VOGU-3710 file (C-alpha; in Angstrom, 3 decimals, decimal comma):
1> mnhrlpavhh> -11,976/-31,346/-1,125  -11,616/-28,010/0,536  -15,180/-26,885/-0,021  -16,501/-29,934/1,838  -14,708/-29,151/5,057  -17,760/-27,858/6,959  -19,500/-31,172/6,252  -17,435/-32,666/9,039  -19,974/-31,418/11,535  -23,027/-32,749/9,696
11> nsrpagftns> -24,888/-35,924/10,587  -24,377/-38,517/7,890  -24,231/-42,237/7,582  -21,011/-43,594/9,118  -18,597/-45,413/6,904  -16,415/-48,289/7,900  -12,996/-49,270/6,770  -12,642/-50,038/3,109  -10,484/-53,115/2,524  -11,552/-54,213/-0,931
21> prarsrdnll> -9,029/-56,239/-2,964  -9,062/-53,524/-5,579  -8,065/-50,981/-3,019  -5,339/-53,131/-1,553  -3,784/-53,825/-4,955  -3,621/-50,203/-5,956  -0,131/-48,679/-6,189  0,918/-45,410/-4,639  -0,552/-42,600/-6,754  0,225/-39,450/-4,814
31> tyddfgeenc> 3,143/-39,354/-2,431  4,093/-36,793/0,191  7,122/-35,748/-1,775  4,836/-34,543/-4,563  3,335/-31,916/-2,330  5,838/-30,847/0,322  5,559/-30,156/3,976  3,950/-26,769/3,731  0,772/-28,143/2,146  0,340/-30,845/4,770
41> csgrclghss> -2,382/-29,723/7,141  -5,387/-31,666/8,310  -8,622/-31,235/6,474  -6,845/-29,539/3,608  -3,743/-31,685/3,398  -2,265/-32,540/0,038  -2,408/-36,292/0,528  0,282/-38,870/0,881  -1,652/-41,202/-1,308  -0,072/-44,587/-0,943
51> sdrqilapls> -2,122/-47,714/-1,583  -5,652/-47,981/-0,303  -4,596/-50,817/1,934  -2,031/-48,605/3,642  -4,524/-45,785/4,078  -7,570/-47,684/5,176  -6,138/-50,637/7,090  -5,866/-50,435/10,883  -2,750/-48,760/12,182  -1,637/-51,925/14,040
61> nvkrrqalrg> -1,455/-53,889/10,787  -0,056/-51,223/8,418  2,926/-49,060/9,243  3,562/-45,814/7,365  6,726/-45,752/5,331  9,023/-43,101/6,702  10,797/-42,747/3,365  7,779/-40,837/2,083  7,499/-38,478/5,023  9,278/-35,576/3,342
71> paymfsapst> 11,901/-33,134/4,724  10,034/-32,426/7,941  10,703/-35,897/9,258  14,425/-35,151/9,434  13,809/-32,262/11,829  11,075/-33,750/14,026  11,297/-36,699/16,339  8,572/-39,342/15,918  5,622/-38,782/18,200  5,316/-41,292/21,017
81> slseveqhfl> 2,489/-39,671/22,940  -0,304/-40,467/20,444  -2,683/-43,352/20,839  -3,521/-45,613/17,919  -6,873/-43,863/17,486  -5,290/-40,410/17,452  -2,589/-41,578/15,051  -5,190/-43,026/12,730  -7,264/-39,830/12,964  -4,266/-37,723/11,973
91> eaaeygnipe> -3,461/-40,033/9,065  -7,006/-39,866/7,765  -6,990/-36,086/7,979  -3,536/-35,935/6,413  -4,516/-38,050/3,421  -7,787/-36,213/2,897  -9,926/-39,208/3,873  -12,987/-37,139/4,731  -15,392/-40,066/5,192  -13,125/-41,660/7,754
101> vrrmllhipn> -12,633/-38,358/9,563  -16,392/-37,866/9,635  -16,962/-41,360/11,023  -14,427/-40,900/13,801  -15,784/-37,505/14,787  -19,326/-38,852/15,010  -18,673/-42,138/16,783  -15,669/-41,427/19,014  -16,859/-38,814/21,533  -13,592/-38,630/23,450
111> lnvnacglhg> -11,417/-38,140/20,370  -8,651/-35,537/20,915  -8,997/-33,435/17,781  -6,195/-31,106/18,954  -3,627/-33,886/18,958  -0,257/-32,848/17,562  1,531/-35,049/15,090  4,629/-34,622/13,022  3,757/-31,164/11,759  2,300/-29,554/14,852
121> peciaagcsq> -1,430/-28,957/15,444  -3,316/-31,115/12,943  -6,935/-30,934/13,910  -9,619/-30,120/11,393  -9,964/-26,473/12,370  -6,513/-25,667/13,618  -4,816/-27,500/10,777  -6,614/-25,329/8,234  -5,243/-22,299/9,995  -6,241/-18,783/9,149
131> rtsggkgyir> -2,743/-18,135/7,890  -2,799/-20,995/5,379  -6,312/-20,104/4,305  -5,452/-16,456/3,919  -2,387/-17,304/1,900  -4,027/-19,783/-0,434  -7,376/-18,118/-0,978  -9,716/-20,727/0,402  -12,760/-18,598/0,987  -15,056/-21,200/2,475
141> iteallshpa> -12,362/-22,533/4,776  -11,755/-18,993/5,981  -15,461/-18,473/6,637  -15,665/-21,764/8,493  -12,675/-20,880/10,639  -13,972/-17,414/11,463  -17,317/-18,885/12,520  -15,529/-20,813/15,258  -16,234/-19,495/18,773  -12,522/-18,887/19,266
151> frdahrltas> -12,725/-15,982/16,821  -15,545/-14,154/18,486  -12,909/-11,893/19,940  -11,535/-9,695/17,131  -8,244/-9,418/19,007  -7,311/-12,888/17,774  -7,448/-11,620/14,190  -5,542/-8,460/14,998  -2,848/-10,166/17,063  0,069/-11,919/15,465
161> paqadmlddf> 0,378/-15,721/15,816  2,975/-15,326/18,528  0,563/-13,100/20,467  -2,424/-15,372/19,813  -0,456/-18,316/21,167  -0,568/-16,697/24,598  -4,384/-16,653/24,614  -4,929/-20,418/24,491  -3,692/-23,472/22,638  -6,317/-23,319/19,886
171> yaydedgtrf> -3,629/-22,138/17,533  -0,184/-22,886/18,815  2,567/-21,142/16,893  5,392/-23,428/15,800  8,574/-21,509/15,011  10,178/-24,479/13,225  7,242/-25,724/11,191  5,687/-22,556/9,792  6,424/-20,774/6,544  5,622/-17,334/7,863
181> shditpvmla> 7,099/-14,955/10,380  5,589/-14,799/13,853  4,504/-11,164/13,364  2,277/-11,794/10,340  -1,417/-11,605/11,146  -4,164/-13,246/9,025  -5,220/-10,009/7,360  -1,589/-9,157/6,733  -0,972/-12,464/4,994  -4,142/-12,157/2,947
191> ahcqeyeivh> -3,050/-8,660/1,880  0,392/-9,974/0,933  -1,234/-12,594/-1,288  -3,699/-10,095/-2,836  -6,726/-12,114/-1,707  -9,467/-9,508/-1,975  -12,309/-11,713/-0,709  -10,418/-12,866/2,356  -9,236/-9,330/3,135  -12,856/-8,188/2,931
201> illskgarid> -14,005/-10,981/5,258  -11,295/-10,275/7,797  -11,920/-6,523/7,705  -15,626/-7,099/8,286  -14,650/-9,132/11,365  -12,689/-6,189/12,753  -9,198/-7,176/11,655  -6,820/-4,309/10,869  -3,142/-3,813/10,134  -1,620/-1,528/12,714
211> hphdyfcgcd> 0,475/1,213/11,201  4,098/0,873/12,366  5,464/3,518/14,673  7,746/6,195/13,324  11,273/5,015/12,664  12,623/7,409/15,292  9,902/6,556/17,805  11,251/6,432/21,347  8,394/4,646/23,093  9,089/1,776/25,500
221> scnyqqqfds> 7,793/-0,863/23,085  9,987/0,268/20,186  13,047/0,613/22,419  12,546/-2,877/23,845  12,054/-4,500/20,440  15,027/-2,637/19,017  17,283/-3,804/21,820  15,888/-7,329/22,090  15,970/-8,219/18,364  16,606/-5,329/15,982
231> fshsrsrina> 16,460/-7,496/12,877  13,084/-8,983/13,801  11,832/-5,475/14,587  12,868/-4,214/11,136  11,376/-7,225/9,370  8,093/-6,836/11,246  7,909/-3,214/10,059  8,487/-4,295/6,467  5,823/-7,008/6,738  3,357/-4,457/8,087
241> ykglaspayl> 4,132/-2,007/5,288  3,747/-4,810/2,723  0,235/-5,322/3,990  -0,565/-1,616/4,101  0,789/-1,105/0,560  -1,162/-4,039/-0,834  -3,736/-2,970/-3,442  -6,241/-5,283/-1,758  -5,844/-3,588/1,618  -5,683/-0,082/0,138
251> slsnedpvla> -8,893/-0,680/-1,792  -10,943/-2,202/1,009  -9,726/-0,495/4,185  -9,575/3,199/3,257  -12,374/5,646/2,574  -9,959/7,636/0,403  -7,586/5,075/-1,136  -5,956/7,631/-3,450  -4,874/9,851/-0,570  -3,793/6,816/1,468
261> alelsnelam> -1,677/5,505/-1,409  -0,071/8,907/-2,029  0,823/9,413/1,625  2,076/5,859/2,019  4,244/6,072/-1,105  5,935/9,184/0,247  6,428/7,599/3,676  7,987/4,506/2,116  10,248/6,638/-0,078  11,512/8,465/3,001
271> laniekefkn> 12,066/5,161/4,833  14,097/3,946/1,850  16,508/6,813/2,454  16,594/6,174/6,206  16,857/2,375/6,350  19,486/1,882/3,685  19,771/-1,841/4,387  16,162/-2,384/3,269  16,124/0,309/0,605  15,105/-2,006/-2,242
281> dycclssqck> 12,147/-3,369/-0,261  10,836/0,072/0,611  11,383/1,379/-2,937  9,420/-1,536/-4,379  6,557/-0,914/-1,952  6,585/2,802/-2,774  6,400/2,000/-6,488  3,557/-0,418/-5,755  1,527/2,374/-4,158  2,227/4,647/-7,119
291> dyvvglldlc> 1,194/1,959/-9,581  -2,018/1,482/-7,622  -2,997/5,135/-8,103  -2,096/4,924/-11,795  -4,221/1,782/-12,057  -7,246/3,625/-10,674  -6,661/6,458/-13,121  -6,572/3,925/-15,958  -10,103/2,818/-15,136  -11,680/6,290/-15,352
301> rsteeveaim> -14,405/6,593/-17,967  -15,502/10,208/-17,615  -14,192/13,645/-16,776  -16,035/13,502/-13,463  -14,073/10,445/-12,379  -10,753/11,928/-13,460  -11,504/15,113/-11,532  -12,439/13,059/-8,471  -9,044/11,347/-8,444  -7,148/14,563/-9,174
311> sgetdtedsy> -9,029/16,703/-6,667  -10,296/14,376/-3,968  -13,120/15,282/-1,637  -12,482/18,924/-0,743  -14,627/21,647/0,768  -15,547/24,682/-1,234  -13,278/26,745/0,978  -10,250/24,749/-0,167  -11,036/24,982/-3,859  -10,084/27,767/-6,210
321> elpgrpsltr> -12,219/30,856/-6,354  -13,026/30,399/-10,016  -16,264/28,422/-10,463  -16,055/25,247/-12,497  -12,313/24,707/-12,011  -11,324/21,602/-9,981  -9,133/22,093/-6,944  -6,494/19,538/-8,039  -5,346/18,953/-4,458  -4,431/15,320/-5,152
331> lklaikyelk> -2,504/16,359/-8,236  -0,579/18,907/-6,220  0,271/16,181/-3,722  1,347/13,861/-6,539  3,643/16,551/-7,944  5,106/17,124/-4,478  5,755/13,401/-4,016  6,992/13,065/-7,634  4,491/10,479/-8,845  5,607/11,022/-12,410
341> kfvahpncqq> 3,577/8,243/-14,017  0,409/9,534/-12,382  0,993/13,142/-13,407  2,067/12,154/-16,937  -0,906/9,827/-17,431  -2,966/10,681/-20,545  -6,164/11,091/-18,515  -4,450/13,533/-16,187  -2,733/15,420/-18,989  -5,984/15,785/-20,911
351> qllsiwyenl> -7,647/17,361/-17,896  -4,699/19,694/-17,337  -4,738/20,746/-20,972  -8,413/21,706/-20,699  -7,655/23,939/-17,718  -4,565/25,372/-19,429  -6,641/26,843/-22,302  -9,471/27,999/-20,056  -11,442/31,003/-21,383  -9,679/30,640/-24,741
361> pglrqqttai> -12,050/28,576/-26,891  -10,563/27,400/-30,159  -6,942/28,253/-29,393  -6,159/24,698/-28,326  -6,879/23,396/-31,845  -4,838/26,096/-33,611  -1,474/25,480/-35,239  1,843/26,401/-33,674  2,190/29,398/-36,010  -1,116/30,859/-34,807
371> kllvvlvvai> -0,104/30,340/-31,177  3,236/32,091/-31,775  1,382/34,974/-33,382  -0,836/35,241/-30,290  2,247/35,288/-28,097  3,762/38,092/-30,178  0,563/40,146/-30,013  0,353/39,721/-26,238  4,000/40,726/-25,817  3,483/43,901/-27,857
381> glpglalayw> 0,199/44,853/-26,238  1,173/43,837/-22,702  0,920/47,339/-21,181  -2,560/47,829/-22,625  -3,758/44,399/-21,486  -2,348/45,002/-17,995  -4,125/48,378/-17,804  -7,429/46,824/-18,953  -7,182/44,122/-16,310  -6,208/46,691/-13,669
391> iapcsrvgkv> -9,333/48,737/-14,409  -11,857/45,933/-15,039  -10,657/42,543/-13,798  -14,110/40,963/-14,222  -14,549/42,026/-17,840  -14,054/39,740/-20,817  -10,457/40,916/-21,181  -9,945/40,260/-17,473  -11,227/36,686/-17,810  -8,908/36,111/-20,746
401> mrspfmkfva> -5,977/37,484/-18,759  -6,802/35,082/-15,896  -6,495/32,116/-18,225  -3,420/30,021/-17,272  -2,130/30,159/-20,832  -2,426/33,945/-21,014  -0,814/34,320/-17,585  2,095/32,209/-18,802  2,430/34,232/-22,009  2,261/37,520/-20,101
411> hassftiflc> 4,899/36,493/-17,560  7,140/35,009/-20,249  6,847/38,204/-22,302  7,668/40,322/-19,256  10,759/38,251/-18,529  11,827/38,460/-22,178  11,578/42,242/-21,997  13,698/42,157/-18,842  16,416/40,196/-20,652  16,292/42,689/-23,528
421> llilnaadrf> 16,813/45,514/-21,039  19,899/43,742/-19,672  21,275/43,525/-23,201  20,458/47,119/-24,127  21,988/48,389/-20,903  25,407/47,532/-22,304  24,648/48,546/-25,901  26,736/51,744/-25,644  29,831/49,639/-24,973  29,371/47,001/-27,676
431> agttllpnmt> 32,068/48,591/-29,859  34,222/49,576/-26,883  34,146/52,537/-24,510  35,665/55,907/-25,375  36,463/56,651/-21,727  39,597/54,690/-20,859  40,310/53,498/-17,279  42,993/56,169/-16,831  40,743/59,031/-17,988  38,424/61,372/-16,068
441> hyqhpepqpl> 35,998/64,060/-17,079  38,867/66,561/-17,098  39,909/65,068/-20,409  36,337/65,261/-21,627  35,753/67,742/-24,498  33,283/69,703/-22,394  34,527/69,577/-18,791  32,517/70,982/-15,911  34,874/72,562/-13,318  32,882/71,637/-10,184
451> llyrmtttpf> 31,591/68,207/-11,270  33,296/65,274/-9,584  34,241/62,416/-11,903  32,330/59,843/-9,857  29,122/61,791/-10,354  29,320/60,901/-14,056  29,809/57,145/-13,518  27,822/56,315/-10,362  24,268/57,636/-11,040  21,739/55,231/-12,551
461> twmeiliisw> 20,727/55,575/-16,183  17,109/55,405/-17,305  17,739/51,861/-18,583  19,031/50,798/-15,174  16,000/52,375/-13,520  13,763/50,157/-15,687  15,844/47,136/-14,680  15,437/48,091/-11,023  11,664/48,297/-11,452  11,609/44,798/-12,959
471> vmgmiwaevk> 13,769/43,485/-10,120  11,535/45,052/-7,493  8,479/43,545/-9,186  10,091/40,087/-9,147  11,006/40,522/-5,480  7,416/41,410/-4,649  6,173/38,367/-6,598  8,561/36,098/-4,664  7,431/37,609/-1,357  3,794/36,875/-2,236
481> eiwsqgpgey> 4,720/33,325/-3,218  6,540/32,748/0,085  3,534/34,165/1,937  1,051/31,898/0,135  3,117/28,695/0,133  5,091/29,053/3,304  8,893/28,993/3,626  9,074/25,199/3,838  7,091/24,617/0,657  8,920/27,431/-1,122
491> llepwnfldf> 12,355/25,937/-0,478  11,375/22,554/-1,908  11,448/23,915/-5,458  14,998/24,178/-6,912  14,043/27,034/-9,223  13,194/29,147/-6,183  16,819/28,937/-5,071  17,887/30,324/-8,444  15,318/33,117/-8,217  16,294/33,944/-4,672
501> gmlaiflasf> 20,006/33,999/-5,539  19,506/36,089/-8,655  17,328/38,676/-6,912  19,568/38,777/-3,840  22,626/39,492/-6,003  20,749/42,161/-7,947  19,649/43,747/-4,688  23,188/43,661/-3,296  24,528/45,190/-6,501  22,032/48,042/-6,481
511> scrfsilrha> 22,616/48,592/-2,751  26,331/49,060/-3,380  25,557/51,505/-6,173  23,192/53,461/-3,915  25,830/53,515/-1,198  28,612/54,899/-3,388  26,144/57,281/-5,050  25,195/58,683/-1,662  28,837/59,250/-0,692  29,592/60,827/-4,071
521> dlaqtyvhth> 26,573/63,112/-3,730  27,757/64,205/-0,276  31,194/64,902/-1,699  29,677/66,884/-4,563  27,631/68,937/-2,104  30,787/69,663/-0,120  32,560/70,860/-3,275  29,694/73,121/-4,284  29,663/74,591/-0,812  33,385/75,301/-0,377
531> yttlinvtlp> 34,893/75,696/-3,849  34,290/77,568/-7,063  36,700/75,500/-9,159  38,675/72,253/-8,833  41,708/73,373/-10,829  44,883/73,663/-8,716  42,909/73,049/-5,525  43,977/70,768/-2,703  40,953/68,680/-1,701  40,564/66,542/1,437
541> peiyyftlar> 41,518/62,881/0,809  37,942/61,619/1,144  36,806/64,203/-1,451  39,819/63,837/-3,714  39,144/60,083/-4,047  35,982/60,834/-6,056  38,009/62,694/-8,676  40,329/59,748/-9,468  40,210/57,665/-12,629  39,050/54,019/-12,483
551> iywlpsdpql> 42,522/52,492/-12,292  43,145/54,315/-8,982  40,002/53,110/-7,250  40,313/50,846/-4,236  39,739/47,117/-4,904  36,899/47,209/-2,376  35,229/50,217/-3,969  31,417/49,714/-3,773  31,010/50,535/-7,434  33,475/47,826/-8,442
561> vseglyavav> 31,707/45,369/-6,152  28,386/46,421/-7,651  29,605/45,838/-11,198  30,932/42,389/-10,287  27,689/41,335/-8,613  25,698/42,735/-11,519  27,629/40,581/-13,971  26,861/37,439/-11,921  23,182/38,386/-11,687  22,983/38,840/-15,462
571> vlsfsriayi> 24,317/35,308/-15,979  21,764/33,908/-13,528  19,009/35,898/-15,232  19,673/34,297/-18,596  19,903/30,843/-17,028  16,443/31,459/-15,524  14,942/31,217/-18,993  15,335/27,437/-18,686  12,279/27,526/-16,407  9,922/27,979/-19,354
581> lpanesfgpl> 11,610/25,408/-21,621  9,488/22,444/-20,380  6,525/24,045/-22,154  8,081/22,847/-25,417  8,352/19,162/-26,277  11,697/19,556/-28,022  13,515/21,651/-25,422  11,841/20,162/-22,349  13,786/16,870/-22,188  17,040/18,736/-22,865
591> qislgrtvkd> 16,385/21,099/-19,984  15,565/18,144/-17,691  18,804/16,422/-18,714  20,696/19,624/-18,016  19,205/19,813/-14,537  20,114/16,188/-13,843  23,635/16,933/-15,088  23,989/19,739/-12,560  23,084/17,269/-9,793  25,721/14,843/-11,073
601> ifkfmvifil> 28,307/17,612/-11,076  27,561/18,440/-7,447  28,032/14,777/-6,506  31,234/14,618/-8,501  32,602/17,776/-6,888  32,931/16,018/-3,531  35,517/13,562/-4,859  37,043/16,187/-7,127  37,650/18,652/-4,285  39,198/15,984/-2,067
611> vflafmigmf> 41,673/14,927/-4,765  42,377/18,514/-5,759  43,085/19,622/-2,183  45,362/16,653/-1,598  47,619/17,468/-4,554  47,437/21,231/-3,993  48,675/20,967/-0,386  51,243/18,325/-1,315  52,758/20,313/-4,187  52,748/23,489/-2,112
621> nlysyylgak> 54,635/21,765/0,711  57,156/20,459/-1,806  57,927/23,757/-3,596  57,123/26,442/-1,012  60,842/26,693/-0,107  61,927/27,408/-3,703  60,381/30,819/-4,288  62,653/32,547/-6,831  64,586/29,326/-7,555  62,140/27,997/-10,153
631> qndafttlee> 61,486/28,810/-13,764  58,084/30,156/-12,687  56,214/30,762/-9,457  54,009/27,652/-9,769  53,387/25,860/-6,432  55,504/28,348/-4,486  52,430/29,910/-2,885  49,049/28,463/-2,106  47,417/30,737/-4,664  49,863/29,754/-7,403
641> sfktlfwaif> 49,435/26,104/-6,526  45,667/26,426/-6,929  45,965/28,229/-10,261  48,467/25,788/-11,708  46,494/22,656/-10,787  43,171/24,158/-11,853  44,329/25,140/-15,318  46,155/21,836/-15,669  42,743/20,188/-15,924  42,221/22,011/-19,224
651> glsevrsvvi> 45,801/21,463/-20,412  46,863/25,093/-19,860  49,766/24,429/-17,448  53,339/23,658/-18,463  55,609/20,798/-17,432  58,357/23,242/-16,489  56,231/24,232/-13,510  57,998/21,485/-11,518  61,561/22,276/-12,687  64,017/23,675/-10,079
661> nnghkfieni> 67,001/25,765/-11,198  69,502/24,733/-8,492  69,642/21,056/-9,452  67,736/19,411/-6,543  66,852/16,393/-8,656  65,187/14,397/-5,885  62,643/17,144/-5,181  62,214/17,697/-8,908  61,596/13,985/-9,568  59,061/13,832/-6,769
671> gyvlygvynv> 57,360/16,845/-8,364  57,313/15,111/-11,753  55,734/12,004/-10,231  53,080/13,903/-8,260  52,241/16,153/-11,185  51,936/13,168/-13,514  49,755/11,222/-11,086  47,557/14,312/-10,675  46,998/14,648/-14,418  46,248/10,949/-14,814
681> tmvivllnml> 43,848/10,971/-11,861  42,011/14,180/-12,702  41,978/14,196/-16,476  41,862/10,519/-17,378  39,992/9,001/-14,441  37,753/11,591/-12,767  36,758/13,630/-15,795  35,885/10,489/-17,743  33,900/9,272/-14,744  31,995/12,563/-14,805
691> iaminssfqe> 31,293/12,122/-18,515  30,015/8,597/-17,838  27,732/9,897/-15,085  26,361/12,577/-17,397  25,775/10,052/-20,170  23,984/7,740/-17,748  21,698/10,535/-16,528  20,983/11,654/-20,068  20,139/8,097/-21,105  17,752/7,711/-18,159
701> ieddadvewk> 15,907/10,846/-19,214  15,957/9,803/-22,853  14,550/6,343/-22,096  11,568/7,869/-20,325  11,563/11,259/-22,048  7,788/11,455/-22,511  6,998/10,892/-18,825  9,774/13,223/-17,651  8,714/16,001/-19,998  5,015/15,750/-19,203
711> faraklwfsy> 5,760/15,764/-15,484  7,949/18,877/-15,826  5,334/20,551/-18,012  2,609/19,761/-15,470  4,681/21,406/-12,740  5,043/24,493/-14,937  1,336/24,558/-15,748  0,282/24,063/-12,158  2,162/27,189/-11,070  -0,226/29,229/-13,245
721> feegrtlpvp> -3,435/27,440/-12,207  -3,709/29,103/-8,828  -5,686/32,272/-8,466  -3,650/35,474/-8,358  -0,379/36,651/-9,928  -2,255/37,708/-13,038  -0,422/40,971/-13,682  3,184/40,391/-14,755  6,264/42,248/-13,572  6,531/45,264/-13,115
731> fnlvpspkam> 2,788/45,960/-13,335  2,236/43,984/-10,128  3,839/46,825/-8,165  0,788/49,040/-8,721  -2,007/48,112/-6,269  -5,135/47,242/-8,245  -8,708/47,928/-7,071  -9,198/44,174/-6,810  -6,206/43,871/-4,489  -7,397/46,788/-2,361
741> lglttaiksl> -10,861/45,235/-2,111  -9,392/41,889/-1,109  -7,202/43,570/1,517  -10,189/45,449/2,924  -12,264/42,271/3,073  -9,458/40,394/4,814  -9,045/43,131/7,434  -12,792/43,204/7,998  -12,957/39,429/8,432  -10,028/39,531/10,830
751> llhyvtghse> -11,663/42,206/12,960  -14,980/40,335/13,003  -13,181/37,182/14,040  -11,534/38,885/16,998  -14,710/40,715/18,013  -17,143/37,786/17,768  -14,748/34,898/18,276  -15,298/34,427/22,011  -19,087/34,647/21,841  -19,276/32,163/18,941
761> ektetqlnql> -17,005/29,761/20,789  -19,166/29,968/23,912  -22,380/29,416/21,926  -20,927/26,455/20,063  -19,821/24,873/23,327  -23,307/25,167/24,775  -24,863/23,625/21,663  -22,436/20,736/21,754  -23,273/20,096/25,372  -26,972/20,004/24,505
771> gggkdsgsfg> -26,309/17,717/21,542  -27,912/20,070/19,073  -24,880/21,631/17,430  -23,740/21,431/13,866  -21,876/18,214/14,485  -25,065/16,257/15,035  -26,521/17,513/11,801  -23,349/16,897/9,857  -23,195/13,397/11,245  -26,565/12,617/9,825
781> assspsryqk> -25,598/14,109/6,517  -22,322/12,183/6,408  -24,220/8,895/6,798  -25,137/9,119/3,108  -22,180/8,713/0,745  -20,939/11,818/-1,000  -20,395/12,157/-4,735  -16,695/11,510/-4,311  -17,320/8,363/-2,272  -19,708/7,031/-4,903
791> imkrlikryi> -17,158/7,619/-7,632  -14,370/5,960/-5,660  -16,645/2,997/-4,941  -17,199/2,521/-8,663  -13,498/2,757/-9,408  -12,592/0,324/-6,623  -15,107/-2,184/-7,973  -13,596/-1,938/-11,431  -10,095/-2,275/-10,015  -10,944/-5,405/-8,020
801> ikaqadkesd> -12,748/-7,016/-10,951  -9,800/-6,295/-13,220  -7,336/-7,640/-10,653  -9,293/-10,858/-10,272  -9,630/-11,247/-14,035  -5,891/-10,763/-14,462  -5,231/-13,305/-11,735  -7,514/-15,873/-13,356  -5,876/-15,363/-16,731  -2,431/-16,145/-15,363
811> eitegelkei> -0,768/-19,448/-16,147  -1,309/-22,409/-13,852  1,367/-22,521/-11,178  2,959/-25,471/-9,462  0,927/-24,841/-6,339  -2,322/-25,023/-8,298  -1,255/-28,350/-9,809  -0,694/-29,663/-6,315  -4,152/-28,465/-5,350  -5,615/-30,390/-8,258
821> kqdisslrye> -3,808/-33,491/-7,045  -5,284/-32,977/-3,598  -8,774/-32,606/-5,061  -8,280/-35,834/-6,964  -7,103/-37,552/-3,797  -10,154/-36,353/-1,835  -12,458/-37,315/-4,688  -10,913/-40,768/-4,661  -11,834/-41,303/-1,041  -15,337/-40,036/-1,622
831> lleeksqnme> -15,813/-42,414/-4,518  -14,514/-45,261/-2,411  -16,893/-44,236/0,351  -19,792/-44,077/-2,063  -18,827/-47,472/-3,474  -18,650/-48,918/0,006  -22,098/-47,563/0,812  -23,504/-48,928/-2,434  -21,928/-52,315/-1,739  -23,449/-52,359/1,729
841> tldgllrrlg> -26,818/-51,421/0,291  -26,495/-54,153/-2,329  -25,477/-56,682/0,323  -28,484/-55,677/2,398  -30,810/-56,070/-0,567  -29,314/-59,444/-1,375  -29,735/-60,572/2,230  -33,332/-59,401/2,254  -33,916/-61,125/-1,073  -32,389/-64,289/0,329
851> disaasq> -34,540/-64,040/3,436  -37,659/-63,524/1,327  -36,737/-66,457/-0,883  -36,113/-68,645/2,162  -39,398/-67,620/3,711  -41,307/-68,299/0,517  -39,821/-71,785/0,295
//
C-alpha cells in the first residue's frame, strides 16, 4: 500500500518466493486493463494481479501474457536490454509485491533500480514521481520523495519536468508516456488538483509558480517561445494561470489572498478579451478567483472579519478621515473589477447599509413613508441645512449632513429643484407665445423707440440665471471629482460621460447666448450714441440685423444655436435622473436593463449603418438622374435618399417614391426590387434581431435581478461614502470655512515639504547607512502578525477545512475504486508474505521438535 513505501529502506527479514499450491491455483483477480496505463508506476502501481504462480514464479519459467499489458504495449517496443533480475524487479514493483521488492533491494547490492521498462522509469522513487503524487494526493509518498537528496535543490521543484530532465536522469521526462504537459511543475499540478497538503509541503520546500510574462512582453524568451511553438507557449501560460488561480495556491502562497484574487481575476478577464481563442478558459479562471473571494466572505462570523475583507490592511493615511468608518479599499477594487457576487453578498450589503445610515440612529428601521417624509423635509429645508453646515460643519447638524444617506438626499433634492427650474423656464410658453416669429417690439403695445428687438429676446431671465448657477455648481463638482479620482478613473464610469456631455452642451449654449448678447449690447450702445429714434432711419447692416424678426435671422445665428443646444441639454438632464433609480428595488433592475439595452443598440447600429448606407448610395445612384421626372423628389438627392429610407423604417414612406413618370420600366423595376429588399432586411430581419437582443439582455438581468440591483446600488452608495461633496449644488460654489482651512493646511504642508524635503532626505539616508533608521524598527514590528493577518489566517483555515470536508463528502470516483483495488492487491502480497513467514517459523519449530524427539530417543 502507498503508506508503506518508505519501508523499502528498512531492515526486515527477507522473504523468498512463494510457490504454494494455493497461490498457483488462484485465478487472475486484478488485471492491468482494470487500472489503465496511467496508474502503473512502481511502488504505487495498480497491480496486474494475475495468478500467484505468474507473479511469484521465476521469470524464466513464467512469461507475462501480453494480452493484459494494456494500451501502452501497442505504442512501446518490448524491452530487450533488461536482465532477468531487472525484469523481475520491475514486475514485482508493478504488481505491488512489496515483500519481494524489499528482499531484492536488501540482498542484491548491484540491482539497477533506475531500470526502464515498458512505461519509462519504474524505480521505487522515480516511479512514484512528484507529478503523480501531487496529482493523486499521496501525502506520505510526496514527503518521501522530497526527502530524497535529489530534491535538496529547490530548483528541481520550481523547474518543469522538461527542464529537470536536463539536470540528471533521476526523473527522465517521457513525452509519449506521461499524462501531463512538459511545462507543469509539481506545485502547479498539486494546485490544479486542489491538494492543499501537498501544495503546503511544496511551498515550504521553496517551490513557487512563476507568474507568466505580460501577453505583449517582448523579451528574448517570450519571442523565442512564440516563434518556436506558439501553441505550446499559450498552453503553458494557461497552465500557469490555472495554478495561480487555484484556491489552494491562493490560500497558501499569498499574505493577502483577497487582493491577489481580485487582481488575478481582473488580469484573467483582460486576457480573455485579448486571447480570444482561449477566452472560455480565461473566463472560467477569472470566475474561479471571484468565487474564491465570495467563499471567504461566506465564512465571516463577525463585523471585524467582514471589514477586514472589505478594507484590507491599509494605513491610517489611506483611510477616510472620519473615525470608525472602514476604508473599503477592497470593496472599491471589487466594484472596479465588477465582482458582482462579492459586492452583492449579504455580509457585504449589511456592512454597507450600516455605513449608509451613519449618524442617523433609528432611521434604518423606519417605514418607507417615514423615510419619504424625511426626504421631503430635507428638500424644503435644504438652504437652511446648507447654511448650518457652512457655519458649523462639526456640529450635530454638520455630522448629520455628512451622513451618506443625507448627502444622497441633499444632492437628489438639489437635482430635483434643477429639473423644476428647467420646467418653469418654459412655463410662460405652455399655452403658446403671443409674440409670433414675424413680429418685433414695434408691434408691441408699448414700444420703446431706441430699444433694439434683440435686446428683448437675448438677455437672460432670472430663471435662466438660477439655471446657470446650478450648471456652474455641477461643473465645479465634476472638476473636483476629476481632480480626486484622476482622468483615467473618471472616464471609466459611463454616467460621467453623460454628465460631461450635458454640462458641455449647457456651457456651449450659454456661451452662444453670451456672445449674441454682447453683440446686441454693442449695437444698442451704438444706437443710443448716434440716434434719437429708429423710425424712418437707415441703420448700418450689422445694426439693422438686430431689429429683424425671428424668421429673418440667419440659420447660424448664435441665439438659434443656443436654443437648439439648450433643448438637447434639457433632454440629457432628465435622462440623468436614472442615476438615482438604483436606490429603489423596483426601479433599479429596470434602469439596469435600460442601460444594457443602450449597449445592445450601439452594437446593432454597426450592422444597421452598413446596410442603410448600402441602400442609400445604391438608390441615389439609380434615381439621381431623374430629378423632376418622378412623382416626388425621393432618392434624387443624397439628403432625400436618407430621409426616405429613414422614415421607411417606421412605415412613413410611400411606394410611389420609386415610380418614374417617363416610363423607364427597367429602372423602375430595379427600384421596386431594391426598395422591397431594403424593407424586408431592415424591418423584418434587423429590427426583429434588435428586439431579440433586447429581450435577451432583459432576461439576463431579470434572471439575476437581485445581484445586479445590489451591485448597482452599492456603486451608488459608494459614491457618497467618501469624505467631501457634502454641500449640494449650487451651495458648493460658496467657499466654506472648512474648505479655506483645508486649503491653508495643504499650502502649508506643501511649503514645509519643499523647505525641509532635502534635509529630511539627507538625514534618512545617513540613518539607513548606519542601520538605525525607521526601516529597522518597522522590520522588527512587522515580524509579529498584524490584526488583518490574524483575521485572514483564521478565514483561510476555515476555508481549507471546508474545502477538505466538501471533498471528502463527494461520491467515490472511478479512480478511488482503482486505488482500493490496488490496496487490496498490496494487502494480498503482505498476507502471503506473512503466511510464508509463519510457515517457515512453523517448519523450523517442527524441525526443532523432531530434532529434540530424535535426541531424546
